[in-house]
Phi, psi and omega in degrees: 000148178259134182277131180267129173053053182295127181247118182294345179273002186296329186291356181053064188306322181278105180290148179289158187295324180289331178289322178297321179294318178300317179296322180296317180290316182296328183299332182271354185231014180293142184069000172274145184292122181291150176287109188308312180300334182264358181276096190285158174292149182239008178292121184297332180086173185297324183298330179292317179290330185280311184269340182062225182294341182276359181298320179243114182272181182297331180294316175297318179301313182291322181296317178292326180296320183273350183291132178078012184235029182293328180262137183293336182282347183276143174266163181285086185258126181295330179291324177293320176300316183294317179295316181292321178297316179297321179292317176297318182295318180294320181292315181293323179294319178297314179295320180295320180298316182293319181294320182286333175289324175294325177294320181293322178297315177299320181299315179291321178296322181292325178290332179278313186257338181055041182285146180293331183292325177286327178299327182281332183277323185304314181298322179293317181294324178294323175296320178295321180297321179296321179293317180293323178297315180300322180291317180297317180294324180295318178297323176297320180291320175299321180297318180294321177293325177292335180283358181282057179298335185298337183293337180292345180254014176287152179245160179286162186297328182289348179271349185300324173301329176294325177298317180297315186274357177286340175273148183261323189291319187258009179238002181296128180080004180268143176285148177307140179230151179260178182296325184296336177273356182251322189226151177233132184240166168225154187271146170237151184284327184211132177256121189291338184284316182244001174059037178257159178257152176070030182282136178274139178239137183296130182250318181200169179185161173287162179307314179294321179295318180293325174291320179294330181294346175298335183270357183289156180293133180075011179296329177287311187291330179276357177091358184296318185297314178292321176299319178298315183296334178280328195239000188293344183293349177285338183230354174205156180275169176299319182294322179293319181293317179297317180296323177300315177294315181294325176296319179293324177292315182300320185278344184245343187296316183278335182261353181292134182265175176287351180278111185290352182275350181283152181295321180298319179295316179296317179298316183296309183295320180295325177302316180296319180291322175298315179299317179296319180294324179297317179294316182298323188261328189234024178300319187290329185260346181244312184272320183293331183261000182225093182295326180295317178298317179294318179296320178300316180294316182296316179297320179294313182297316185290325185270329188238344186246319191299326182278344183250334189222141179291344179295331183299314179297322180293316182294321176297317176297321179295321176294318176298315180295322179293320179292323178293320180291323178295319180294319181293323180289326180292328180272003183052045184269140178257005183294332182294322180297325183287336183268359179291160181290159183295325181295319180293324176297320179298322180289326177293317177297322177297318180300317180296317177297317178302318182291319180296323177297315180295325177295319183294325182284320191257355184295323184296336185259010184267096176223148177269147185299326184272004178285128185258014178145153182277322176058227183287348181292317181303324184295311181287336176291323180288340188296311186232020185289321187243031175284168182298320181292334177281335182284316185280149182288147180238152174293148184237042178250142181244158177226129182294330180290326183286329186263023180260021184289335178256120176285162180296325179295320180297321179296323180289325179293319180293321181063213181280003184301315181299325177296324182283325183284328178286150179285155176304324182291322177297314179294324178296316180300311183288326176292325176295319176295322176294321181288323179297322181299322179283318184292325183294346180271351180271164183230151177309325182295335181297337184270359180272149174054041182287340176297328180291340178270358181091011182281124182228166181280139174054044172201163178296132185299315179235121177302144184298330180278355182243128179277156182302330185290337184272358181288127182281132179268004180276340181273122177056033179279117181268344177278164175294151189299328181268006182279127178281126181242125175285135183257031182295335179303323178299322178294320182294319179287326177294324176295318178298318180292328176296317181292320177298317178294323176299316180299314179297316182296319179301322185286310185289342177272358174292132187270357178229149177296323178300319178292323179296318179297318181295320180286323175301315181297320179299313181293325179293319179291325176298313180298318179295316177297323178296311184289331176292332174270011177065026169266077186285339179299300180299320179301315178289330175296317179291323177298320179297320177293324177287334179272004173306137186303321180291316181295321183296338183265005182291144176295340185294337179297328184289337181250012179287138177306141187297321180293325176290318182297332179296336181296330176303318177294324179296317179298322178291327176293320176298321180296317178296320176300312181295329181275349186287325186211136180291342182243022183297332182276353179260004181286142179070201181249008184298321182293339180282333184250335182249135177296150184217138170235113182280168173280119186297318183293318177298315179298318179300321178294321178297317179295319178301323179297319178290330180282348179294138182099170183285149177264350182239155175275176182298333182269007177090355178288138181277134184285106180287331177299322180290315178296324180293321177296321177297316179300318180299318182293311185283346179294340182293345175298310177293327179297316180288329183286342179288343188238081188278160172287146182236032175295152174290118182289135173253096187295327179292318179289323176297319179296318176301313181298318179301318184289324177291320178296316179297322182296321188256002190298330179248023183290151173265107187298317182295323179292319178297319183291331183290337180271004185235116183291341179292347184271004186240151174284126183248142172275129178309144186295318179297316182294320179295318179294323179294323177296322179295316178296320178296319179296316178299319182294323178293318179295323179294323181294329181289335180274346182275000000 
């Protein structure tokens, strides 16, 4: 490949002072076993993939540079920076927590007494809280930037061919190659992160070149590493990527010197950090589903790394922790939360309070353009919106043992009565918690290559007569043929289809038109409440159930109150909004403060749209710009998972909903509707009798 507009200044030859300090410290401790509690995670996270180089601006860079340097006698020690940052973050978090609790008390007092003194204090206090929240979030971002220890082992672009040839297995017999034959760049006039001109941006590369670019300087900070971890399956398998990393470790581990400035030392250490980031972020989709891959990694670490380098012990511990977290998540266990440290619990509580504050401030302004009025919706929202239980955060963990209080037989006896008796908000909350439980198990990688799983637009993803195991991966498979793909997306879409079928079945099985009107109104109000709480998944599932051909022809729609019927148009407008832009839910800062659950099918369709077209150029290079855009879209899955709903779980109601959904998930709506006379248009008996009499009278007259 030929490099376009190659700029010799691209490498940023002058390293920043804090990176030099990090290298200096690391040079004295290389090959020493790291202190495991202080060995921080290095996964860049979703924000790195989404924002790229703009994730950390110059303000964060300058703040970290000056941190720990207040006294002229102090040197720029990264340990001093870390200690001071932790102290500042702990102090600001503690103050913010106290202030927001005081704000909640004043808010409740104002709602009870409506005193003028509290009304004058609340706006000022709210402004202070917003400032404190911004400061805490900024310190969290600085902490994340400081944790990018892996950047000290990055190499300049001209060293990347050395990275390729440092491995033995995949370069034997290969002729020496330069950077221009591995990677293709294009020029930008200005880079917002470092304010330089003529910066090269990666455009395309060969599989080896793209893997080698993981070792380039600032690959972590610019978001490349996270974007690569999301999308590498399009051009290499998990086994090939793992072997690439292990070959670099094998060839440099024994020859790496104590001098951290040598290329071999940097390649060796950078390989460990890349491997750690891969395990931290993609264990569930790559290692947990591929035992051979996991065994290969464990055997390599135990036999070749653990005895020579402290990273081996850390990686084995990391694999053990990741496996334990996955097992706990599969069992829906809440014991891990109870075992967390008190400081982490405090931060989670702070996050929940921060979210509740944002909900209280912004809920009043959340309206869709096509909404023609709140009508009865506003009434049920005001009923329990600002109660004390709604203000304080609640745990959001469920237990299958606790929610077994209603037997399946009992649920059948109750029927849809409980749906009508519960308020739309209660049902919205519990359906949201059930949806969150399913959504939190998915990974951004699950939404890639969905065509190979049979996912199509405007149809059921998996036919009910076909199991997910029988879906052929040979049709429209964009991954390499030997690449293992987790099919959890099919479960997610099947769950959505089950809820839509349940909604339609509950309506068509009502034996009176009056009951159908009541249930139609309830589901419309639930859907509206869901999308206003940014649970777009459940809202679209209910819409799909209401748009069922049999349901849309019911006579009950003609006598539905006009204001309630208008909600149907609002839901369609929301659907158009969700389909309009793949990043529409990431606009502004609302997604950072309010929890969100996207529609899985809509997101999969957006990714399929980005996957349309070739992934390679005419010379065989893979288009990194295309892969980067795909990574940006799927990264919002992790962004939404970071901000969970904290509604109080009603295990009895959740159990009832689960059982009703399970009962009707495979139902034939047309067959159910045929057994119910309320689903048909009827001619009044008197009018029908009069028509018969008139017909007989006319026939009698013809014979006279």
